Every structure is written in structure tokens, then in C-alpha cells.
N, C-alpha and C positions, 0 to 999 in steps of 0.2 A: 591470429584472426585480424583481418583488415578492420580498421576503425569503423568503416561504414557498415560492416557486418556485425559489429559488436552489439551485444544486448546491454542496454543501459536502463537503470531503474532509479527513480527518485524515492528515497526513504524519508518520509515526512514525520517529524517529531514535534511535540509541543515545546514551548519555551521552558515549562516547568512541570516535572512529574512524569515524563515519559517512562514507560515500562522498560527499564534497562535490560532485563533478562530477555524479553521478547525482541528488543532492538538488536542485541548481540547475536541472538539465535538467527535472526533474519540475515544479518550481515555475514555470519558464517556460512549459511546455506547458499547465499548468492555468490560469495567468494569461491566456494567449492565448485560451483558451476560456471566460473569465469564470467559472471555478470558484473558489469561495472556499476557501482552504486555512487550516488551523490546524496548527501544529507541536506535536507531543506527544512526550514522553519519560517514562521511568519516574519521574524527578524533575524538578521545575521549575527546579532550579538550572541553571547554564550547561552547555552541551554543547560538545564539541570535535570537529571533523571530522578526517579523515585528513590534511589539509594544514594543520591548525592553526587553522582558522576557528572562532570561538566563536559559538554561537547560544543565545538564551534561549527555551525552549519557551513556547507560549501556555498549555499545560496539561499536567497529569500524566495518565498512563493512567487512573488511578482516578477522574478527573474527567470522563471522556468518557461522554456519554449517547448511545448509538448511535441513538436515535430522532431525533436532530437532524442526522445526517450521512448521506451517501450512499456513503461509501467510507472504507477505511483502506488506506494504502500504507506498508508497512514497507520503509524504505530500508536496503540492506545496508551493511556496514562496522561492525564492532563489535557486530553484532546477535546474535551467539551468546549474549550475556548475556541475551537474551530467549527463547531456545529453551525454557526451563523456567519462564519467568515466567507465572504463572497469570493475571494480569490481561491481558497481551498475548494469550495463548492464548484467553481468554474473549472479548476484543474481536473477534478474527478470526472466531470462531464466531458471535458475535451479529450482526456485520455481514452475514455470509453468510446466516444464517437470516432476516434482515429484508429480504433482497433487494438488499443493497448489493454493491459491487465490493470484492473483497479482493485486494490485490496485494502482491508482495514481490520484492525483488531480492537477488542475491548471497547472503550468508550469512543473510539473513532468511527465505528460503524454508522452512527447517525449522519455523518458527513455525506456518506453515499446516498442516504435517504433524501437529504436536503438537496442533493444534486439531481434527484429524480431517477436514480438508477435502480432502486429496489422494488419498484412496483411489480407485484406478482413474481418476485424472485424469492428464493429460499436463502436464508441467512443463519449464521451462527452468531449469537450475541450473549452478553452477560445479562443477568436478571435486571440490573440497573437500567439497561437500555431497552429492555423488552417493551415497556409501555410506549416508548417513542417510536417503535418500529412495527408493532403488531397490526396496526391498521393498514400498513402498506405491504408488508412482506410476510411470507410464511416463515415462522420461526422454527428452526431445526433444533433438536436436542443434541446434535453432534457438536463437538468442540471446534471443528473447522468444517466449512462448507464451501464448495466451489460451484457456482451456478454460472456456467459459461466462463466469461473473463472476469467475473466478479467473485472475489475470494474473501470470505469473512471468517473471523475466529474469535473465540472467547479469550479473555485475558489469561495469560500464563501458559499458552500453548505455542510459544514462539518457535520451537524446533519443528513441529509439524507444520505450522503456518509457513515458516521459511521454506521448508521442503516443497510445500504445495505451490507457493509463489514461484520458486525456482523452476519447478517442473513446467509450469505454464509458460514461463519465459523461455525455457529451453525449447519448448515446442514452437514458439514464435521464431526463435533463432533458426531452427531446422527449416521451417517454412520459408524464411528469408533466403536461406542458402539455396534451397531448391528452386525458388523463383529466379535466382541469379544463375541457375544452371550448375550449381556446385553439388556434386553427389557426395554422400557420406559413405 
């Protein structure tokens, strides 16, 4: 696949406490569908997952140019540190405005609310985030919910969440190819 046709996603994690199982499930699902992923965090220094795994992000949030990617996926776990982070909020809004997929799991879902993306949308969220979201969004009892290009999930459903995000990105890839006159 030519690089300009490649589907690329930012996987945003917290500096400390990101849900490792959800992160790895998302990475497996995107890899299976040939989606190129880049790991981002607020700082480029090492991050630590909820089970002690360390990762070194590819980039910081303020280094992301939304014109070069098709999605941003905020992985839950320690993500409350980004609820008021203006760069994370701006990125969520920009990805959505430019036609990208914006996804969040667990305690990362309120980032999308603070970006103004959840008004009158249906979302899946954990009980801990319900009070932050119920005045803006319709709360689904489902574990994962896609409302257009916004995909949300409860904590611990990384496999299904990753599959849903990958399916949405694959659809974008197919549309890109058709637009360029490439038949499947």
C-alpha cells in the first residue's frame, strides 16, 4: 500500500496507569488490519501501564499534525490527567472536524466531552465517568458504542474496542482508495 494511502492512527496513552490489556488489544487489532500506529503521550519520556509495563511514546501530543493521521484513540487508565489538557482536547476536536475517527475507552471518554464532541451522542462509559457525561450524552448500557465516527468503550473491552476502531478505519481506507480510483 502506498504511504499516502496508508491508514494511520495515534494511540494516546497516559504517562502513568494506562490500561495495558486494552492498549495491547487495540495494537493487535490495528496491526491485523495493516493500520500504522503511533504512540503518543503528553510527554515523550517513558510511560508506565497499570501492570508496570513501560513504553516510550513515538511523539508528544503537541507534535501531532492531524493532517497526517486518520484517527486518535485515547486509551483509558490514568487518562483523567488529560480531562482538562488543552492539547488533548484540541486534538480530539481537530480529528473529528477533519473527518477522522475519535475513540476513547474508560476514563478517557470525558476528554471527548470536553472537546464538545458528545453533545446528543450515545456513549459507552464506566460508572465512574457517568456523572461527568450524563448531562451531555446519552449513556448506553453497551460495553462499546459507535455513534458515527465517535467510538467509546468501557474499561476492559479492548479486544472489541480495537476491532470496532479498526473496522471504522478500514472503512475510511476503502473510501480513500475509491476516491483515488482504486477498485477493490
